[in-house]
N, CA, C and O atoms as a Tinker XYZ file with bonds, in Angstrom:
   436  protein
     1  N      0.829000   -1.186000    0.000000    73     2
     2  CA     0.000000    0.000000    0.000000    64     1     3
     3  C      0.874000    1.250000    0.000000    63     2     4     5
     4  O      0.541000    2.253000   -0.631000    81     3
     5  N      1.997000    1.179000    0.715000    73     3     6
     6  CA     2.912000    2.315000    0.779000    64     5     7
     7  C      3.419000    2.641000   -0.619000    63     6     8     9
     8  O      3.453000    3.804000   -1.021000    81     7
     9  N      3.812000    1.606000   -1.356000    73     7    10
    10  CA     4.332000    1.813000   -2.709000    64     9    11
    11  C      3.262000    2.416000   -3.620000    63    10    12    13
    12  O      3.546000    3.328000   -4.396000    81    11
    13  N      2.038000    1.908000   -3.523000    73    11    14
    14  CA     0.959000    2.422000   -4.366000    64    13    15
    15  C      0.702000    3.893000   -4.064000    63    14    16    17
    16  O      0.480000    4.685000   -4.980000    81    15
    17  N      0.730000    4.263000   -2.785000    73    15    18
    18  CA     0.532000    5.653000   -2.391000    64    17    19
    19  C      1.625000    6.534000   -2.978000    63    18    20    21
    20  O      1.351000    7.634000   -3.459000    81    19
    21  N      2.870000    6.048000   -2.940000    73    19    22
    22  CA     3.977000    6.816000   -3.497000    64    21    23
    23  C      3.816000    6.993000   -5.002000    63    22    24    25
    24  O      4.110000    8.059000   -5.542000    81    23
    25  N      3.351000    5.951000   -5.676000    73    23    26
    26  CA     3.120000    6.047000   -7.118000    64    25    27
    27  C      2.044000    7.085000   -7.404000    63    26    28    29
    28  O      2.191000    7.901000   -8.314000    81    27
    29  N      0.962000    7.056000   -6.631000    73    27    30
    30  CA    -0.118000    8.033000   -6.820000    64    29    31
    31  C      0.381000    9.453000   -6.602000    63    30    32    33
    32  O      0.030000   10.360000   -7.355000    81    31
    33  N      1.198000    9.646000   -5.576000    73    31    34
    34  CA     1.749000   10.974000   -5.310000    64    33    35
    35  C      2.666000   11.423000   -6.439000    63    34    36    37
    36  O      2.647000   12.590000   -6.829000    81    35
    37  N      3.466000   10.504000   -6.963000    73    35    38
    38  CA     4.367000   10.844000   -8.062000    64    37    39
    39  C      3.576000   11.234000   -9.305000    63    38    40    41
    40  O      3.911000   12.210000   -9.976000    81    39
    41  N      2.542000   10.484000   -9.610000    73    39    42
    42  CA     1.704000   10.796000  -10.769000    64    41    43
    43  C      1.025000   12.141000  -10.582000    63    42    44    45
    44  O      0.968000   12.941000  -11.516000    81    43
    45  N      0.508000   12.401000   -9.382000    73    43    46
    46  CA    -0.136000   13.684000   -9.087000    64    45    47
    47  C      0.849000   14.832000   -9.258000    63    46    48    49
    48  O      0.504000   15.867000   -9.829000    81    47
    49  N      2.069000   14.656000   -8.769000    73    47    50
    50  CA     3.084000   15.700000   -8.899000    64    49    51
    51  C      3.380000   15.986000  -10.366000    63    50    52    53
    52  O      3.564000   17.142000  -10.748000    81    51
    53  N      3.426000   14.946000  -11.186000    73    51    54
    54  CA     3.669000   15.145000  -12.611000    64    53    55
    55  C      2.515000   15.875000  -13.280000    63    54    56    57
    56  O      2.727000   16.718000  -14.152000    81    55
    57  N      1.310000   15.554000  -12.875000    73    55    58
    58  CA     0.126000   16.156000  -13.489000    64    57    59
    59  C      0.018000   17.636000  -13.154000    63    58    60    61
    60  O     -0.334000   18.436000  -14.021000    81    59
    61  N      0.315000   18.020000  -11.903000    73    59    62
    62  CA     0.130000   19.413000  -11.507000    64    61    63
    63  C      1.369000   20.275000  -11.708000    63    62    64    65
    64  O      1.341000   21.469000  -11.411000    81    63
    65  N      2.447000   19.695000  -12.204000    73    63    66
    66  CA     3.651000   20.493000  -12.409000    64    65    67
    67  C      3.404000   21.532000  -13.503000    63    66    68    69
    68  O      2.640000   21.301000  -14.439000    81    67
    69  N      4.066000   22.675000  -13.362000    73    67    70
    70  CA     3.878000   23.774000  -14.312000    64    69    71
    71  C      4.428000   23.414000  -15.688000    63    70    72    73
    72  O      3.879000   23.832000  -16.708000    81    71
    73  N      5.488000   22.656000  -15.717000    73    71    74
    74  CA     6.113000   22.279000  -16.975000    64    73    75
    75  C      5.757000   20.826000  -17.283000    63    74    76    77
    76  O      6.074000   19.925000  -16.506000    81    75
    77  N      5.112000   20.611000  -18.392000    73    75    78
    78  CA     4.743000   19.256000  -18.779000    64    77    79
    79  C      5.887000   18.606000  -19.540000    63    78    80    81
    80  O      6.536000   19.239000  -20.374000    81    79
    81  N      6.121000   17.354000  -19.247000    73    79    82
    82  CA     7.159000   16.595000  -19.921000    64    81    83
    83  C      6.525000   15.394000  -20.595000    63    82    84    85
    84  O      5.721000   14.684000  -19.992000    81    83
    85  N      6.884000   15.175000  -21.824000    73    83    86
    86  CA     6.402000   14.005000  -22.542000    64    85    87
    87  C      7.572000   13.060000  -22.745000    63    86    88    89
    88  O      8.624000   13.455000  -23.248000    81    87
    89  N      7.381000   11.822000  -22.353000    73    87    90
    90  CA     8.418000   10.812000  -22.495000    64    89    91
    91  C      7.853000    9.638000  -23.273000    63    90    92    93
    92  O      6.731000    9.202000  -23.017000    81    91
    93  N      8.608000    9.135000  -24.200000    73    91    94
    94  CA     8.184000    7.951000  -24.935000    64    93    95
    95  C      8.699000    6.726000  -24.196000    63    94    96    97
    96  O      9.898000    6.587000  -23.956000    81    95
    97  N      7.775000    5.840000  -23.840000    73    95    98
    98  CA     8.112000    4.655000  -23.062000    64    97    99
    99  C      7.848000    3.426000  -23.924000    63    98   100   101
   100  O      6.730000    3.231000  -24.402000    81    99
   101  N      8.871000    2.595000  -24.124000    73    99   102
   102  CA     8.646000    1.389000  -24.919000    64   101   103
   103  C      7.766000    0.394000  -24.176000    63   102   104   105
   104  O      7.784000    0.334000  -22.947000    81   103
   105  N      7.004000   -0.380000  -24.923000    73   103   106
   106  CA     6.164000   -1.404000  -24.321000    64   105   107
   107  C      6.292000   -2.692000  -25.113000    63   106   108   109
   108  O      6.765000   -2.703000  -26.249000    81   107
   109  N      5.858000   -3.782000  -24.480000    73   107   110
   110  CA     5.795000   -5.069000  -25.163000    64   109   111
   111  C      4.399000   -5.645000  -24.956000    63   110   112   113
   112  O      3.709000   -5.296000  -23.998000    81   111
   113  N      3.999000   -6.514000  -25.848000    73   111   114
   114  CA     2.745000   -7.242000  -25.691000    64   113   115
   115  C      3.118000   -8.708000  -25.552000    63   114   116   117
   116  O      3.730000   -9.291000  -26.446000    81   115
   117  N      2.739000   -9.308000  -24.409000    73   115   118
   118  CA     3.129000  -10.695000  -24.165000    64   117   119
   119  C      2.206000  -11.669000  -24.887000    63   118   120   121
   120  O      1.281000  -11.266000  -25.591000    81   119
   121  N      2.478000  -12.964000  -24.696000    73   119   122
   122  CA     1.723000  -14.004000  -25.399000    64   121   123
   123  C      0.243000  -14.029000  -25.023000    63   122   124   125
   124  O     -0.574000  -14.565000  -25.772000    81   123
   125  N     -0.111000  -13.454000  -23.872000    73   123   126
   126  CA    -1.512000  -13.399000  -23.450000    64   125   127
   127  C     -2.219000  -12.144000  -23.968000    63   126   128   129
   128  O     -3.417000  -11.965000  -23.751000    81   127
   129  N     -1.474000  -11.284000  -24.650000    73   127   130
   130  CA    -2.065000  -10.062000  -25.184000    64   129   131
   131  C     -2.039000   -8.893000  -24.212000    63   130   132   133
   132  O     -2.672000   -7.867000  -24.461000    81   131
   133  N     -1.307000   -9.038000  -23.096000    73   131   134
   134  CA    -1.206000   -7.954000  -22.117000    64   133   135
   135  C     -0.083000   -7.006000  -22.533000    63   134   136   137
   136  O      0.983000   -7.442000  -22.966000    81   135
   137  N     -0.336000   -5.713000  -22.396000    73   135   138
   138  CA     0.673000   -4.713000  -22.703000    64   137   139
   139  C      1.469000   -4.413000  -21.431000    63   138   140   141
   140  O      0.878000   -4.182000  -20.377000    81   139
   141  N      2.799000   -4.413000  -21.518000    73   139   142
   142  CA     3.681000   -4.166000  -20.373000    64   141   143
   143  C      4.551000   -2.941000  -20.627000    63   142   144   145
   144  O      5.074000   -2.748000  -21.724000    81   143
   145  N      4.695000   -2.111000  -19.585000    73   143   146
   146  CA     5.611000   -0.972000  -19.615000    64   145   147
   147  C      6.511000   -1.062000  -18.390000    63   146   148   149
   148  O      6.055000   -1.468000  -17.321000    81   147
   149  N      7.766000   -0.694000  -18.526000    73   147   150
   150  CA     8.687000   -0.645000  -17.394000    64   149   151
   151  C      9.072000    0.814000  -17.186000    63   150   152   153
   152  O      9.722000    1.421000  -18.037000    81   151
   153  N      8.661000    1.382000  -16.030000    73   151   154
   154  CA     8.919000    2.784000  -15.714000    64   153   155
   155  C      9.529000    2.859000  -14.323000    63   154   156   157
   156  O      8.909000    2.432000  -13.349000    81   155
   157  N     10.728000    3.392000  -14.222000    73   155   158
   158  CA    11.412000    3.580000  -12.932000    64   157   159
   159  C     11.420000    2.308000  -12.089000    63   158   160   161
   160  O     11.166000    2.358000  -10.886000    81   159
   161  N     11.707000    1.182000  -12.708000    73   159   162
   162  CA    11.813000   -0.075000  -11.974000    64   161   163
   163  C     10.487000   -0.725000  -11.620000    63   162   164   165
   164  O     10.464000   -1.736000  -10.919000    81   163
   165  N      9.390000   -0.165000  -12.091000    73   163   166
   166  CA     8.074000   -0.743000  -11.809000    64   165   167
   167  C      7.438000   -1.192000  -13.120000    63   166   168   169
   168  O      7.475000   -0.477000  -14.121000    81   167
   169  N      6.854000   -2.388000  -13.095000    73   167   170
   170  CA     6.157000   -2.920000  -14.267000    64   169   171
   171  C      4.692000   -2.516000  -14.218000    63   170   172   173
   172  O      4.027000   -2.690000  -13.197000    81   171
   173  N      4.196000   -1.982000  -15.315000    73   171   174
   174  CA     2.784000   -1.633000  -15.445000    64   173   175
   175  C      2.210000   -2.493000  -16.567000    63   174   176   177
   176  O      2.806000   -2.603000  -17.638000    81   175
   177  N      1.063000   -3.096000  -16.321000    73   175   178
   178  CA     0.422000   -3.863000  -17.387000    64   177   179
   179  C     -1.079000   -3.638000  -17.344000    63   178   180   181
   180  O     -1.659000   -3.361000  -16.294000    81   179
   181  N     -1.684000   -3.764000  -18.503000    73   179   182
   182  CA    -3.132000   -3.642000  -18.622000    64   181   183
   183  C     -3.605000   -4.825000  -19.449000    63   182   184   185
   184  O     -3.186000   -4.997000  -20.594000    81   183
   185  N     -4.484000   -5.646000  -18.867000    73   183   186
   186  CA    -4.934000   -6.822000  -19.607000    64   185   187
   187  C     -6.208000   -6.529000  -20.395000    63   186   188   189
   188  O     -6.734000   -5.416000  -20.354000    81   187
   189  N     -6.691000   -7.526000  -21.101000    73   187   190
   190  CA    -7.877000   -7.354000  -21.950000    64   189   191
   191  C     -9.131000   -7.046000  -21.145000    63   190   192   193
   192  O    -10.087000   -6.487000  -21.682000    81   191
   193  N     -9.140000   -7.406000  -19.858000    73   191   194
   194  CA   -10.284000   -7.125000  -18.978000    64   193   195
   195  C    -10.181000   -5.752000  -18.317000    63   194   196   197
   196  O    -10.970000   -5.424000  -17.431000    81   195
   197  N     -9.204000   -4.950000  -18.752000    73   195   198
   198  CA    -8.961000   -3.608000  -18.214000    64   197   199
   199  C     -8.590000   -3.633000  -16.735000    63   198   200   201
   200  O     -9.034000   -2.785000  -15.960000    81   199
   201  N     -7.778000   -4.608000  -16.352000    73   199   202
   202  CA    -7.214000   -4.653000  -15.006000    64   201   203
   203  C     -5.791000   -4.120000  -15.091000    63   202   204   205
   204  O     -4.951000   -4.674000  -15.799000    81   203
   205  N     -5.530000   -3.040000  -14.363000    73   203   206
   206  CA    -4.198000   -2.453000  -14.313000    64   205   207
   207  C     -3.407000   -3.162000  -13.230000    63   206   208   209
   208  O     -3.887000   -3.319000  -12.107000    81   207
   209  N     -2.195000   -3.589000  -13.562000    73   207   210
   210  CA    -1.333000   -4.270000  -12.597000    64   209   211
   211  C     -0.034000   -3.479000  -12.494000    63   210   212   213
   212  O      0.625000   -3.211000  -13.498000    81   211
   213  N      0.326000   -3.108000  -11.259000    73   211   214
   214  CA     1.559000   -2.375000  -10.990000    64   213   215
   215  C      2.400000   -3.269000  -10.095000    63   214   216   217
   216  O      1.947000   -3.691000   -9.031000    81   215
   217  N      3.631000   -3.562000  -10.525000    73   215   218
   218  CA     4.450000   -4.534000   -9.796000    64   217   219
   219  C      5.866000   -4.008000   -9.623000    63   218   220   221
   220  O      6.469000   -3.484000  -10.560000    81   219
   221  N      6.392000   -4.156000   -8.397000    73   219   222
   222  CA     7.795000   -3.870000   -8.140000    64   221   223
   223  C      8.381000   -5.078000   -7.418000    63   222   224   225
   224  O      7.760000   -6.141000   -7.396000    81   223
   225  N      9.562000   -4.934000   -6.831000    73   223   226
   226  CA    10.225000   -6.066000   -6.184000    64   225   227
   227  C      9.482000   -6.555000   -4.947000    63   226   228   229
   228  O      9.660000   -7.705000   -4.545000    81   227
   229  N      8.659000   -5.716000   -4.337000    73   227   230
   230  CA     8.004000   -6.070000   -3.078000    64   229   231
   231  C      6.519000   -6.348000   -3.254000    63   230   232   233
   232  O      6.020000   -7.353000   -2.746000    81   231
   233  N      5.810000   -5.490000   -3.953000    73   231   234
   234  CA     4.344000   -5.582000   -3.993000    64   233   235
   235  C      3.789000   -5.628000   -5.414000    63   234   236   237
   236  O      4.417000   -5.179000   -6.373000    81   235
   237  N      2.601000   -6.184000   -5.506000    73   235   238
   238  CA     1.814000   -6.169000   -6.734000    64   237   239
   239  C      0.455000   -5.569000   -6.400000    63   238   240   241
   240  O     -0.203000   -5.993000   -5.450000    81   239
   241  N      0.044000   -4.590000   -7.181000    73   239   242
   242  CA    -1.258000   -3.957000   -6.999000    64   241   243
   243  C     -2.071000   -4.161000   -8.268000    63   242   244   245
   244  O     -1.593000   -3.902000   -9.373000    81   243
   245  N     -3.304000   -4.628000   -8.101000    73   243   246
   246  CA    -4.212000   -4.813000   -9.235000    64   245   247
   247  C     -5.435000   -3.936000   -9.018000    63   246   248   249
   248  O     -6.040000   -3.945000   -7.945000    81   247
   249  N     -5.796000   -3.167000  -10.062000    73   247   250
   250  CA    -6.943000   -2.270000   -9.981000    64   249   251
   251  C     -7.862000   -2.543000  -11.169000    63   250   252   253
   252  O     -7.420000   -2.565000  -12.318000    81   251
   253  N     -9.131000   -2.747000  -10.881000    73   251   254
   254  CA   -10.136000   -3.012000  -11.906000    64   253   255
   255  C    -10.570000   -1.694000  -12.554000    63   254   256   257
   256  O    -11.170000   -0.842000  -11.899000    81   255
   257  N    -10.264000   -1.537000  -13.837000    73   255   258
   258  CA   -10.681000   -0.356000  -14.597000    64   257   259
   259  C    -11.730000   -0.722000  -15.643000    63   258   260   261
   260  O    -11.816000   -0.090000  -16.696000    81   259
   261  N    -12.529000   -1.752000  -15.342000    73   259   262
   262  CA   -13.539000   -2.178000  -16.311000    64   261   263
   263  C    -14.545000   -1.055000  -16.563000    63   262   264   265
   264  O    -14.742000   -0.172000  -15.729000    81   263
   265  N    -15.164000   -1.115000  -17.722000    73   263   266
   266  CA   -16.120000   -0.077000  -18.102000    64   265   267
   267  C    -17.327000   -0.090000  -17.167000    63   266   268   269
   268  O    -17.726000   -1.153000  -16.691000    81   267
   269  N    -17.902000    1.062000  -16.902000    73   267   270
   270  CA   -19.075000    1.104000  -16.016000    64   269   271
   271  C    -20.287000    0.437000  -16.662000    63   270   272   273
   272  O    -20.482000    0.500000  -17.876000    81   271
   273  N    -21.098000   -0.205000  -15.814000    73   271   274
   274  CA   -22.343000   -0.793000  -16.321000    64   273   275
   275  C    -23.413000    0.308000  -16.387000    63   274   276   277
   276  O    -23.149000    1.452000  -16.020000    81   275
   277  N    -24.595000   -0.033000  -16.846000    73   275   278
   278  CA   -25.654000    0.972000  -17.027000    64   277   279
   279  C    -26.048000    1.647000  -15.712000    63   278   280   281
   280  O    -26.288000    2.854000  -15.675000    81   279
   281  N    -26.111000    0.865000  -14.640000    73   279   282
   282  CA   -26.467000    1.419000  -13.325000    64   281   283
   283  C    -25.416000    2.438000  -12.867000    63   282   284   285
   284  O    -25.758000    3.501000  -12.350000    81   283
   285  N    -24.142000    2.102000  -13.061000    73   283   286
   286  CA   -23.059000    3.015000  -12.674000    64   285   287
   287  C    -23.062000    4.271000  -13.540000    63   286   288   289
   288  O    -22.815000    5.372000  -13.047000    81   287
   289  N    -23.339000    4.105000  -14.814000    73   287   290
   290  CA   -23.406000    5.269000  -15.707000    64   289   291
   291  C    -24.508000    6.227000  -15.263000    63   290   292   293
   292  O    -24.314000    7.442000  -15.229000    81   291
   293  N    -25.662000    5.664000  -14.924000    73   291   294
   294  CA   -26.792000    6.489000  -14.496000    64   293   295
   295  C    -26.477000    7.215000  -13.191000    63   294   296   297
   296  O    -26.802000    8.392000  -13.036000    81   295
   297  N    -25.838000    6.501000  -12.247000    73   295   298
   298  CA   -25.494000    7.089000  -10.947000    64   297   299
   299  C    -24.245000    7.964000  -11.028000    63   298   300   301
   300  O    -23.970000    8.750000  -10.121000    81   299
   301  N    -23.489000    7.825000  -12.121000    73   299   302
   302  CA   -22.223000    8.535000  -12.310000    64   301   303
   303  C    -21.217000    8.230000  -11.213000    63   302   304   305
   304  O    -20.395000    9.072000  -10.853000    81   303
   305  N    -21.294000    7.014000  -10.685000    73   303   306
   306  CA   -20.319000    6.548000   -9.704000    64   305   307
   307  C    -20.434000    5.034000   -9.580000    63   306   308   309
   308  O    -21.387000    4.425000  -10.065000    81   307
   309  N    -19.449000    4.445000   -8.924000    73   307   310
   310  CA   -19.435000    2.999000   -8.729000    64   309   311
   311  C    -18.265000    2.598000   -7.856000    63   310   312   313
   312  O    -17.559000    3.447000   -7.312000    81   311
   313  N    -18.069000    1.314000   -7.731000    73   311   314
   314  CA   -16.983000    0.790000   -6.902000    64   313   315
   315  C    -16.189000   -0.213000   -7.723000    63   314   316   317
   316  O    -16.760000   -1.022000   -8.454000    81   315
   317  N    -14.878000   -0.155000   -7.600000    73   315   318
   318  CA   -13.992000   -1.105000   -8.253000    64   317   319
   319  C    -13.098000   -1.748000   -7.194000    63   318   320   321
   320  O    -12.901000   -1.205000   -6.107000    81   319
   321  N    -12.572000   -2.902000   -7.535000    73   319   322
   322  CA   -11.725000   -3.655000   -6.615000    64   321   323
   323  C    -10.263000   -3.288000   -6.815000    63   322   324   325
   324  O     -9.801000   -3.134000   -7.945000    81   323
   325  N     -9.530000   -3.146000   -5.697000    73   323   326
   326  CA    -8.088000   -2.971000   -5.722000    64   325   327
   327  C     -7.499000   -4.029000   -4.804000    63   326   328   329
   328  O     -7.893000   -4.134000   -3.643000    81   327
   329  N     -6.564000   -4.806000   -5.312000    73   327   330
   330  CA    -5.920000   -5.862000   -4.535000    64   329   331
   331  C     -4.438000   -5.545000   -4.436000    63   330   332   333
   332  O     -3.780000   -5.307000   -5.449000    81   331
   333  N     -3.908000   -5.541000   -3.211000    73   331   334
   334  CA    -2.485000   -5.313000   -2.982000    64   333   335
   335  C     -1.930000   -6.541000   -2.287000    63   334   336   337
   336  O     -2.440000   -6.958000   -1.247000    81   335
   337  N     -0.885000   -7.118000   -2.861000    73   335   338
   338  CA    -0.229000   -8.259000   -2.219000    64   337   339
   339  C      1.270000   -8.009000   -2.212000    63   338   340   341
   340  O      1.850000   -7.575000   -3.207000    81   339
   341  N      1.889000   -8.293000   -1.059000    73   339   342
   342  CA     3.316000   -8.041000   -0.887000    64   341   343
   343  C      4.019000   -9.297000   -0.396000    63   342   344   345
   344  O      3.425000  -10.135000    0.282000    81   343
   345  N      5.283000   -9.411000   -0.749000    73   343   346
   346  CA     6.102000  -10.512000   -0.261000    64   345   347
   347  C      6.460000  -10.208000    1.183000    63   346   348   349
   348  O      7.003000   -9.144000    1.478000    81   347
   349  N      6.160000  -11.129000    2.081000    73   347   350
   350  CA     6.339000  -10.899000    3.513000    64   349   351
   351  C      7.759000  -10.500000    3.896000    63   350   352   353
   352  O      7.946000   -9.513000    4.608000    81   351
   353  N      8.762000  -11.246000    3.438000    73   351   354
   354  CA    10.138000  -10.980000    3.860000    64   353   355
   355  C     10.599000   -9.599000    3.418000    63   354   356   357
   356  O     11.155000   -8.841000    4.213000    81   355
   357  N     10.372000   -9.276000    2.165000    73   355   358
   358  CA    10.791000   -7.969000    1.667000    64   357   359
   359  C      9.995000   -6.844000    2.309000    63   358   360   361
   360  O     10.541000   -5.778000    2.592000    81   359
   361  N      8.715000   -7.075000    2.539000    73   359   362
   362  CA     7.879000   -6.059000    3.170000    64   361   363
   363  C      8.340000   -5.799000    4.596000    63   362   364   365
   364  O      8.394000   -4.648000    5.030000    81   363
   365  N      8.674000   -6.863000    5.332000    73   363   366
   366  CA     9.155000   -6.699000    6.704000    64   365   367
   367  C     10.436000   -5.869000    6.730000    63   366   368   369
   368  O     10.606000   -5.014000    7.600000    81   367
   369  N     11.336000   -6.118000    5.778000    73   367   370
   370  CA    12.581000   -5.341000    5.705000    64   369   371
   371  C     12.275000   -3.877000    5.413000    63   370   372   373
   372  O     12.867000   -2.980000    6.014000    81   371
   373  N     11.352000   -3.641000    4.493000    73   371   374
   374  CA    10.972000   -2.272000    4.131000    64   373   375
   375  C     10.347000   -1.545000    5.320000    63   374   376   377
   376  O     10.665000   -0.385000    5.583000    81   375
   377  N      9.463000   -2.229000    6.032000    73   375   378
   378  CA     8.825000   -1.628000    7.205000    64   377   379
   379  C      9.836000   -1.384000    8.314000    63   378   380   381
   380  O      9.751000   -0.383000    9.025000    81   379
   381  N     10.792000   -2.296000    8.465000    73   379   382
   382  CA    11.833000   -2.121000    9.478000    64   381   383
   383  C     12.666000   -0.879000    9.172000    63   382   384   385
   384  O     13.034000   -0.137000   10.082000    81   383
   385  N     12.962000   -0.654000    7.902000    73   383   386
   386  CA    13.705000    0.549000    7.512000    64   385   387
   387  C     12.913000    1.799000    7.869000    63   386   388   389
   388  O     13.469000    2.771000    8.381000    81   387
   389  N     11.609000    1.771000    7.596000    73   387   390
   390  CA    10.754000    2.921000    7.895000    64   389   391
   391  C     10.692000    3.200000    9.388000    63   390   392   393
   392  O     10.644000    4.361000    9.794000    81   391
   393  N     10.692000    2.152000   10.217000    73   391   394
   394  CA    10.624000    2.332000   11.670000    64   393   395
   395  C     11.907000    2.931000   12.220000    63   394   396   397
   396  O     11.877000    3.649000   13.219000    81   395
   397  N     13.042000    2.642000   11.575000    73   395   398
   398  CA    14.328000    3.152000   12.044000    64   397   399
   399  C     14.482000    4.641000   11.773000    63   398   400   401
   400  O     15.240000    5.324000   12.460000    81   399
   401  N     13.759000    5.147000   10.768000    73   399   402
   402  CA    13.845000    6.570000   10.445000    64   401   403
   403  C     13.170000    7.373000   11.547000    63   402   404   405
   404  O     12.068000    7.024000   11.971000    81   403
   405  N     13.813000    8.452000   12.024000    73   403   406
   406  CA    13.180000    9.271000   13.071000    64   405   407
   407  C     11.942000    9.973000   12.536000    63   406   408   409
   408  O     11.949000   10.519000   11.433000    81   407
   409  N     10.883000    9.949000   13.331000    73   407   410
   410  CA     9.640000   10.606000   12.936000    64   409   411
   411  C      9.711000   12.091000   13.252000    63   410   412   413
   412  O     10.312000   12.499000   14.246000    81   411
   413  N      9.096000   12.887000   12.402000    73   411   414
   414  CA     9.041000   14.325000   12.636000    64   413   415
   415  C      8.032000   14.598000   13.733000    63   414   416   417
   416  O      6.980000   13.963000   13.803000    81   415
   417  N      8.366000   15.544000   14.580000    73   415   418
   418  CA     7.473000   15.892000   15.680000    64   417   419
   419  C      6.240000   16.597000   15.143000    63   418   420   421
   420  O      6.337000   17.466000   14.277000    81   419
   421  N      5.081000   16.216000   15.663000    73   419   422
   422  CA     3.836000   16.850000   15.223000    64   421   423
   423  C      3.365000   17.910000   16.214000    63   422   424   425
   424  O      2.256000   18.430000   16.092000    81   423
   425  N      4.209000   18.230000   17.196000    73   423   426
   426  CA     3.845000   19.247000   18.182000    64   425   427
   427  C      3.929000   20.630000   17.562000    63   426   428   429
   428  O      4.840000   20.921000   16.787000    81   427
   429  N      2.978000   21.477000   17.907000    73   427   430
   430  CA     2.980000   22.862000   17.428000    64   429   431
   431  C      3.733000   23.727000   18.424000    63   430   432   433
   432  O      3.583000   23.577000   19.637000    81   431
   433  N      4.550000   24.640000   17.890000    73   431   434
   434  CA     5.314000   25.551000   18.757000    64   433   435
   435  C      4.540000   26.795000   19.036000    63   434   436
   436  O      5.023000   27.676000   19.747000    81   435
């Protein structure tokens, strides 16, 4: 979840930046027809069912981007599934690193 949050923040920062940058990113299509992109050490893929998969060395996040059904279109909202799975050993090491970092004081002066 931590990694996904960081990715969202990075994407948001790129979107709201004053200077827009366009980068051409190579992709491949695997034998199952899924398109894969490798960006900053993270694999992004989108399958035929419109499920976005973001994968790094520790976690895999899957987000359902399927088209809205008629009920969702009428309501102009809906719910999609997001699944995050992480490798325990690597996640424990990552969390241990985060715990060792000193936390900033939240006290007001």
